[in-house]
SELO-485885 format. One line per 4 residues: number of its first residue (from 0); for each residue z, y negated, x negated of C-alpha. Coordinates in pm, 1 decimal, decimal comma, always signed. Each point is the difference from the previous one (the first is absolute). Example, Ala and Ser with C-alpha at 12.3 -4.5 7.8 and 13.67 -1.06 7.14 Angstrom:
BEGIN
0	+780,0 +450,0 -1230,0  -66,0 -344,0 -137,0
***
This chain:
BEGIN
0	-1572,0 +3361,6 -632,0  -117,1 -147,9 +330,4  +230,1 +229,1 +199,1  +300,1 -88,7 -215,2
4	-75,7 -369,7 +44,0  -32,5 +37,2 +377,4  +346,7 +156,3 +4,4  +156,1 -330,9 -110,4
8	-233,2 -260,1 +150,7  -217,1 +2,5 +312,3  -274,1 -253,6 -64,7  -146,0 +46,1 +349,7
12	+283,5 -187,7 +169,8  -96,7 -349,7 +125,8  +361,2 -109,6 -54,0  -45,4 +59,0 -372,7
16	-315,8 -210,5 -6,1  +172,8 -282,0 +188,1  +297,1 +8,7 -237,0  -221,0 -11,8 -310,1
20	-202,8 -287,6 +145,2  +313,2 -201,0 +86,8  +146,8 +48,5 -348,1  -314,7 -140,0 -161,0
24	-53,3 -270,1 +262,9  +334,1 -177,3 -27,9  +4,3 -120,0 -363,5  -377,0 -54,9 +3,9
28	+11,0 -218,1 +310,5  +298,3 -204,7 -115,4  -157,6 -66,9 -337,8  -319,6 -121,6 +167,5
32	+188,0 -211,3 +255,0  +233,7 -147,0 -261,7  -279,1 -93,9 -239,3  -189,6 -163,5 +282,3
36	+316,2 -190,3 +88,4  +39,9 -119,3 -357,3  -357,3 -128,6 -13,1  -60,2 -118,4 +357,5
40	+345,5 -37,2 +162,6  -130,6 +168,1 +315,8  +336,2 +116,2 +137,1  +171,8 -324,0 -100,6
44	-257,3 -199,0 +198,9  +55,8 +224,6 +302,9  +368,4 -98,2 -13,8  -73,1 -370,4 -20,3
48	+30,3 -25,2 -375,6  +342,8 +166,3 -16,7  -29,0 +249,7 -286,4  +343,8 +147,8 +64,1
52	-80,4 +87,0 +360,6  -327,5 +151,4 -117,8  +184,0 +213,9 -253,0  +249,9 +115,8 +263,3
56	-291,1 +99,2 +224,0  -159,7 +200,6 -280,3  +338,4 +160,0 -75,8  +23,1 +113,1 +362,4
60	-351,4 +145,2 -17,6  +73,5 +185,1 -325,3  +331,4 +133,2 +129,2  -157,5 +117,1 +327,9
64	-288,9 +168,4 -180,5  +253,1 +175,3 -223,2  +176,7 +141,5 +306,3  -331,8 +124,9 +138,9
68	-85,8 +158,6 -337,1  +338,6 +175,4 -18,0  -41,4 +125,3 +356,6  -343,0 +140,9 -83,0
72	+143,2 +166,2 -311,1  +278,5 +160,6 +201,2  -245,5 +128,1 +259,3  -232,4 +132,3 -268,6
76	+285,1 +188,4 -169,4  +102,8 +175,7 +319,5  -353,2 +135,7 +41,5  -19,9 +136,1 -355,3
80	+104,9 +348,7 -122,3  +370,9 +42,6 -65,9  +95,5 +167,7 -327,2  +344,7 +47,0 -153,2
84	+7,1 -238,3 -296,6  +360,8 -4,1 -119,0  +287,9 +249,3 +24,8  +313,5 -84,0 +195,7
88	+186,4 -234,5 -23,5  -256,9 -194,4 -203,9  -247,7 +9,5 +288,9  +207,8 -267,5 +173,6
92	+192,8 -149,7 -291,5  -299,5 -96,3 -216,3  -203,8 -172,5 +274,3  +310,6 -179,7 +129,5
96	+86,8 -140,2 -343,7  -364,3 -85,6 -67,9  -32,2 -183,0 +331,8  +321,6 -197,8 -49,0
100	-106,2 -103,5 -350,6  -348,0 -93,5 +118,1  +127,7 -209,7 +288,2  +256,1 -161,9 -230,2
104	-282,3 -116,9 -226,6  -201,6 -128,4 +296,4  +286,8 -180,2 +172,6  +156,3 -153,7 -310,3
108	-335,4 -123,8 -130,0  -69,2 -160,9 +338,1  +345,8 -158,4 -6,7  -52,7 -131,8 -353,3
112	-343,6 -144,9 +73,6  +60,7 -122,6 +352,8  -259,1 +8,2 +277,8  -249,8 -231,9 -166,7
116	+44,4 +160,9 -340,5  -53,1 +347,3 +142,5  -287,1 -73,5 +235,8  -247,7 -185,0 -221,0
120	+146,2 -347,3 +39,1  -142,6 -101,6 -337,5  -349,9 +26,6 +148,8  +111,3 -261,9 +252,6
124	+120,0 -229,4 -277,9  +365,8 +96,0 +56,3  +100,0 +76,8 -357,2  +334,8 +120,9 -128,7
128	+191,4 -224,0 -240,8  +47,6 +276,3 -254,5  -75,2 +366,6 -57,3  +243,3 +240,7 +168,0
132	+162,3 +205,9 -274,3  +300,5 +155,7 +174,4  +21,2 +338,4 +170,2  -227,0 +178,5 +74,7
136	-249,4 -191,2 -216,6  +211,2 +63,8 -309,2  -52,3 +373,3 +63,1  -360,4 +14,6 +124,8
140	-294,3 -237,1 -29,8  -124,7 +76,0 +352,4  +304,8 +132,7 +187,3  -148,2 -48,1 +345,7
144	-304,1 +216,2 -69,5  +204,9 +259,0 -189,4  +262,9 +9,2 +273,9  -263,1 +41,3 +269,5
148	-161,4 +286,2 -192,1  +339,8 +168,4 -37,8  +52,2 -24,3 +376,0  -336,8 +164,9 +65,0
152	+93,7 +284,4 -234,1  +345,9 +34,9 +156,3  -149,0 +32,5 +348,3  -244,1 +266,4 -119,4
156	+285,2 +199,1 -156,7  +222,4 -40,7 +305,1  -264,9 +139,8 +234,9  -110,9 +255,2 -261,7
160	-364,4 -105,3 +10,9  -187,4 +41,6 -331,1  -278,0 -212,9 +148,3  +248,0 -286,1 +3,1
164	+41,4 +23,9 -375,5  -378,4 -18,8 -40,9  -2,1 -306,2 +225,4  +283,7 -147,4 -206,2
168	-207,1 +32,8 -317,0  -283,3 -173,7 +184,0  +239,0 -278,1 +107,5  +104,8 -57,2 -358,9
172	-362,1 -17,1 -117,3  -80,1 -253,9 +273,9  +298,7 -211,0 -105,5  -103,5 +13,6 -366,2
176	-347,9 -122,1 +93,9  +145,9 -277,1 +216,9  +220,3 -114,0 -288,0  -307,3 -38,8 -220,7
180	-114,2 -271,7 +239,3  +333,8 -149,2 +106,8  +165,2 -31,8 -340,1  -264,6 -203,6 -186,1
184	-68,3 -221,6 +301,7  +368,1 -80,8 +45,7  +33,9 -68,5 -372,4  -294,8 -239,3 +27,1
188	+165,1 -190,4 +284,8  +321,0 -54,5 -197,7  -191,7 -76,0 -317,8  -182,9 -277,1 +184,2
192	+331,0 -144,5 +114,7  +135,2 -4,1 -353,9  -317,6 -163,8 -126,2  +27,9 -266,5 +269,7
196	+362,9 -62,9 -97,1  -97,9 -33,8 -364,7  -275,2 -248,1 +87,4  +233,3 -211,3 +212,6
200	+251,3 -17,3 -286,6  -272,9 -118,5 -235,4  -91,7 -278,9 +238,6  +361,7 -115,4 +3,2
***
């Protein structure tokens, strides 16, 4: 059992450890930072009270950390055992289609939400006027996380690294955990806004 497992994943590689750490770090850190921002306005104060500039700064940090994470994932894959996963021509066709679909979900969801909607602007008090219901949100509830997971899987299949598929499953679990914290907190923020609107109408 141990020998068969070692034939698809080499757990001794530091690149694998770094990749796993980065995958867990990113959503954890941004949730902590965003919640602190909601309660204490730390980043907003750094930018002289301009919440939008603070959100753009956080967006840059999140985007940069994502690039580092993807780079670590790529490096980790190249140091893992290579095993034929799909027959030709599916070995290139399937990962290519999967990657295009995944990136389509990521890019279109970012386009629909905008910078502040994508990068935790609601924690800065920058709330959207209404819920986005068009594509890709009419297809998936969390298209950005699903699309990102699909891209991880596509890369693993392209490089024929079974370890990448194990990492992909780990990515999806991390995202599911993150959503357990993000979803209710975001709902609370918008619920508070609606309650405030209702109160203001009563006063009128």
